[in-house]
C-alpha angles and dihedrals in degrees: 000000000000114000112210117222107224094187123106090262109101093355092140092053092049092048090053090050093052092044092046095049092046095059094075093046093046091051092049094049090047093053095038115095094218096069102001098082130089092270094075117062117239089233090060094048089052090050091050091051092052092049090052091047090051089050092047093049091050103045108024122069107244128201119229111290123230117262115271118260091016128125092245089056091051089054090046093052092051091050093049091052091049092051094046094043091049089054092051096039092061087062093048089053089052095048090049092058095078090047088055092048092046093052090054093050093040093052091051094044094048093244093116089109092055099092132161135183115272107228091207099054104015093232129116118267137172118276091234091051092052089050091050089045090055094049090052092048093052092047091049092055091039092060092042094246091149090060093047091049092053092047089052088051093052096042091050087072088061096044098035103031113211114265095007109077129065118219104253121237089229087060090059092050090049090057092052090048088050089055090053089049089052091052092050090049091049088054089047091049093052100037099087095052094041089053089051093049091047090058092051090052092050090052095047091046089052090050094050091051093050094045108025091177088074118096105243095199092049091051105032099045098056088038091054095046095046091046092048093052091048090050093049089052093051098045095037092103089052090049091051089053092049093047089051092049090048090053091049093050090047093053089048088052091050091050091048091057090059094056113090114243113234111210115238 
């Protein structure tokens, strides 16, 4: 346990230590979807980063930090920002997967025009995407993902000491590969419903060709919406399992980022 001396002796050094340790936490909280949106005030995120920095400086052994205002300190700050942003960006990729899947389903169902304001980003998003995002968020908190993520953030200071470890090139490639995994997962989530809606469109197209007097828009749009809702009800247990597997893979990827890569 490191005991902080709150006297005037070495005050500047201790303030630099707290400020330096809060950079990784602040970058991670800024990039993470849990507290990185518009709902949480920036002042509160900064306060959480400082509190985590005090905890880290007290309970985790730290190497000597670079001198303030030195070139090594600038490089170390950039490195801390990259590590923290990478830990938060992995969660951003995971929480974007249900939005991509919802866009596929909404476009096929005809619900692309049904939009709402996303409270996290303040931008307009599809109503179905907001619904999927809420499900993923509830699952994330239900399995304790937020606790595991904060534990990984704290343990990263022990595995990747502040100011002494460079972010590996393989870690950046892993993040890009995980983004590809997220897109594939989004396609797998939306595939069952899209196939059902494709069959409905084929049937309505056949009916319109055999009976041209029928209004295709009056028949096809309600049929597509009803079939899409029915398909969502049927495949929802499978979607929940896919969302859970996505969250587990996300936490494993975040843990892999904190493991130093040994060059071959």
